C-alpha positions as CSV (number, residue, x, y, z in Angstrom):
1,M,-56.9,-4.5,12.2
2,T,-54.5,-6.1,14.5
3,Q,-51.1,-4.3,14.5
4,G,-48.3,-6.3,12.7
5,V,-50.7,-8.5,10.7
6,A,-50.9,-7.9,7.0
7,G,-54.4,-7.2,5.8
8,P,-56.0,-8.1,2.5
9,G,-54.0,-6.8,-0.4
10,T,-51.1,-5.8,1.8
11,L,-47.7,-7.3,1.2
12,A,-46.0,-8.7,4.3
13,P,-42.4,-7.6,4.8
14,P,-39.9,-10.0,3.3
15,R,-38.4,-12.5,5.7
16,T,-34.6,-12.5,6.1
17,D,-33.0,-15.8,5.3
18,G,-30.4,-16.0,8.1
19,R,-28.8,-19.1,6.7
20,R,-28.3,-17.5,3.3
21,S,-26.8,-14.4,4.9
22,R,-24.4,-16.5,7.1
23,W,-23.3,-18.5,4.1
24,A,-22.6,-15.4,2.0
25,E,-20.5,-14.0,4.9
26,H,-18.7,-17.3,5.2
27,R,-18.0,-17.4,1.5
28,R,-16.7,-13.8,1.5
29,A,-14.4,-14.5,4.5
30,R,-13.1,-17.7,3.0
31,R,-12.4,-16.0,-0.3
32,E,-10.5,-13.2,1.5
33,E,-8.4,-15.9,3.3
34,L,-7.5,-17.5,0.0
35,V,-6.6,-14.1,-1.5
36,G,-4.2,-13.7,1.4
37,A,-2.8,-17.1,0.7
38,A,-2.3,-16.1,-2.9
39,V,-0.4,-12.9,-1.9
40,D,1.9,-15.1,0.3
41,A,2.4,-17.4,-2.7
42,V,3.5,-14.5,-4.9
43,R,6.0,-13.5,-2.2
44,L,7.4,-17.0,-2.2
45,A,7.1,-18.2,-5.8
46,G,7.3,-14.9,-7.6
47,P,5.1,-13.3,-10.3
48,D,4.5,-16.6,-12.1
49,F,3.0,-18.3,-9.2
50,A,0.8,-21.3,-9.9
51,V,-2.6,-22.2,-8.3
52,D,-0.8,-25.2,-6.7
53,D,1.4,-22.6,-4.8
54,V,-1.7,-20.9,-3.5
55,A,-3.2,-24.3,-2.4
56,R,0.0,-25.1,-0.5
57,S,0.0,-21.7,1.1
58,A,-3.6,-22.1,2.2
59,G,-3.3,-25.7,3.2
60,V,-6.1,-26.8,0.8
61,S,-6.5,-28.6,-2.5
62,K,-6.8,-26.8,-5.9
63,T,-10.4,-28.0,-5.9
64,V,-11.1,-25.7,-3.0
65,I,-9.5,-22.8,-4.7
66,Y,-11.8,-23.2,-7.7
67,R,-14.9,-23.3,-5.5
68,Y,-14.3,-19.6,-4.8
69,F,-12.6,-18.4,-8.1
70,S,-13.7,-19.4,-11.6
71,D,-10.1,-19.5,-12.9
72,K,-6.6,-18.2,-12.2
73,D,-7.4,-14.9,-13.9
74,E,-10.1,-14.1,-11.3
75,L,-7.7,-15.0,-8.6
76,V,-5.0,-12.7,-10.1
77,D,-7.5,-9.8,-10.2
78,A,-8.3,-10.3,-6.6
79,V,-4.6,-10.4,-5.7
80,L,-4.0,-7.1,-7.6
81,A,-6.9,-5.5,-5.8
82,R,-5.5,-6.6,-2.4
83,I,-2.0,-5.3,-3.3
84,S,-3.4,-2.0,-4.4
85,Q,-5.7,-1.4,-1.4
86,G,-3.6,-3.1,1.3
87,V,0.0,-2.3,0.3
88,L,0.5,0.3,-2.5
89,L,-2.0,3.1,-1.9
90,P,-1.8,3.2,1.9
91,R,2.0,3.6,1.7
92,L,2.1,6.2,-1.1
93,L,-0.9,8.3,-0.1
94,G,0.2,8.2,3.5
95,G,3.2,10.3,2.6
96,L,1.0,12.9,1.0
97,A,-1.4,13.0,3.9
98,V,1.2,14.1,6.4
99,D,1.1,17.9,6.7
100,H,4.8,18.6,6.3
101,R,5.4,22.3,6.5
102,D,8.4,21.8,4.2
103,E,7.1,20.7,0.8
104,R,10.5,19.1,0.1
105,E,9.9,16.7,3.0
106,R,6.4,15.9,1.7
107,L,7.9,14.9,-1.7
108,R,10.7,13.0,0.0
109,A,8.1,11.0,2.1
110,V,6.2,9.9,-1.0
111,I,9.4,9.0,-3.0
112,A,10.8,7.2,0.0
113,A,7.6,5.2,0.4
114,F,7.8,4.1,-3.2
115,V,11.4,3.1,-3.0
116,S,10.9,1.3,0.3
117,L,8.0,-0.7,-1.3
118,I,10.4,-2.0,-4.0
119,E,12.9,-2.9,-1.2
120,D,10.4,-4.4,1.2
121,E,8.0,-6.2,-1.3
122,P,10.1,-7.0,-4.4
123,A,7.9,-9.9,-5.4
124,L,4.7,-8.0,-5.1
125,Y,6.2,-5.1,-7.0
126,R,7.4,-7.4,-9.9
127,F,4.0,-9.1,-9.9
128,A,2.1,-5.8,-10.3
129,Y,4.4,-4.8,-13.2
130,A,4.1,-8.3,-14.8
131,Q,0.3,-7.7,-15.1
132,A,0.5,-4.1,-16.3
133,G,-1.1,-3.5,-19.7
134,R,-2.5,-7.0,-20.1
135,A,-5.7,-7.1,-22.1
136,G,-8.9,-7.5,-20.1
137,R,-7.2,-6.8,-16.8
138,A,-7.2,-3.7,-14.6
139,D,-3.8,-2.0,-14.7
140,L,-2.7,-1.7,-11.1
141,V,0.3,0.4,-12.0
142,A,-1.7,2.9,-14.0
143,A,-4.4,3.0,-11.3
144,T,-1.8,3.7,-8.6
145,E,-0.1,6.4,-10.6
146,H,-3.5,8.0,-11.2
147,A,-4.4,7.9,-7.5
148,V,-1.1,9.4,-6.4
149,A,-1.0,12.0,-9.2
150,T,-4.6,13.1,-8.4
151,A,-3.7,13.6,-4.7
152,L,-0.5,15.4,-5.5
153,G,-2.3,17.5,-8.1
154,A,-4.9,18.6,-5.6
155,L,-2.2,19.8,-3.2
156,L,-0.4,21.7,-6.0
157,A,-3.7,23.3,-7.2
158,Q,-4.5,24.5,-3.7
159,R,-1.0,26.0,-3.4
160,L,-1.6,27.9,-6.7
161,A,-5.1,29.0,-5.7
162,D,-3.9,30.3,-2.4
163,A,-1.5,32.6,-4.3
164,G,-4.2,33.7,-6.7
165,R,-2.7,31.9,-9.7
166,P,-4.3,29.7,-12.3
167,R,-4.4,26.0,-11.3
168,E,-4.6,24.4,-14.8
169,A,-0.9,23.2,-14.7
170,A,-1.2,21.4,-11.4
171,M,-2.2,18.0,-12.8
172,T,0.5,18.2,-15.6
173,W,3.1,18.8,-12.9
174,A,1.7,16.1,-10.7
175,Y,1.7,13.5,-13.4
176,G,5.2,14.6,-14.5
177,V,6.6,14.1,-10.9
178,V,4.8,10.7,-10.5
179,G,5.9,9.4,-13.9
180,M,9.5,10.5,-13.3
181,V,9.7,8.8,-9.9
182,Q,8.0,5.6,-11.1
183,L,10.1,5.2,-14.2
184,A,13.4,6.0,-12.5
185,A,12.6,3.7,-9.6
186,H,11.6,0.9,-11.9
187,W,14.9,1.2,-13.8
188,W,16.8,1.3,-10.4
189,S,15.0,-1.8,-9.2
190,A,17.1,-3.8,-11.7
191,A,20.2,-1.6,-12.1
192,R,20.9,-0.8,-8.4
193,T,23.6,1.7,-9.4
194,V,23.1,3.7,-6.2
195,S,21.8,2.9,-2.7
196,A,18.1,3.3,-2.0
197,A,18.9,6.4,0.2
198,D,20.8,8.0,-2.6
199,L,18.0,7.3,-5.1
200,V,15.5,9.0,-2.8
201,D,17.9,12.0,-2.4
202,Q,18.4,12.3,-6.2
203,L,14.7,12.0,-7.1
204,T,13.7,14.4,-4.3
205,A,16.2,17.0,-5.5
206,L,14.9,16.7,-9.1
207,A,11.2,16.9,-8.2
208,D,11.7,19.7,-5.6
209,G,14.0,21.6,-7.9
210,G,11.5,21.6,-10.7
211,L,8.4,22.4,-8.6
212,G,10.3,25.0,-6.6
213,T,10.8,27.1,-9.7
214,L,7.1,26.8,-10.7
215,L,5.2,27.1,-7.4
216,P,4.6,30.3,-5.5
217,P,6.4,30.6,-2.1
218,R,4.3,29.0,0.7
219,S,2.9,31.6,3.0
């Protein structure tokens, strides 16, 4: 049998449809561009942006938007995912990833990242909270809290394990710290009773003070 020729009863390998592949990639890239335009629309118009705002930001008609998204809810979900993966988590987890020898500075880095997010991206922050808890929609706030608490809890658990102590309390403490920072910063975003720098100092003192009495000394 000649090599490369399918014999009787042999299935030939499927042929790749190059046009279909190129169209799928074009559609994906175009959709990503429109999500970026929607993020810009949130920054300009606020949490209650309209599809018209997205169309103006992208320089297209609403009809084009609806070629790539079935409705506004699907577009909102895509914007939430972009904010989570491109803005929130890189900032917050970046602070934990830095190997600060001083645990207080590690905590300060994460808290400062959260506060700076409110300062730098107030519209995106308000948008995320406006969508929190809505039926049928992924809760970006809860997912972000979970991701940061999980990362912090792993660090606390390792610290306890290194000292030969039980690790069960690590996640409780991690969620306690994350919840405290999130709620206090959310209140501050409207109240603004102190400066951002003072808020970071106050929250760092509270978090570090509590963990400092619970965690073993770092060797």
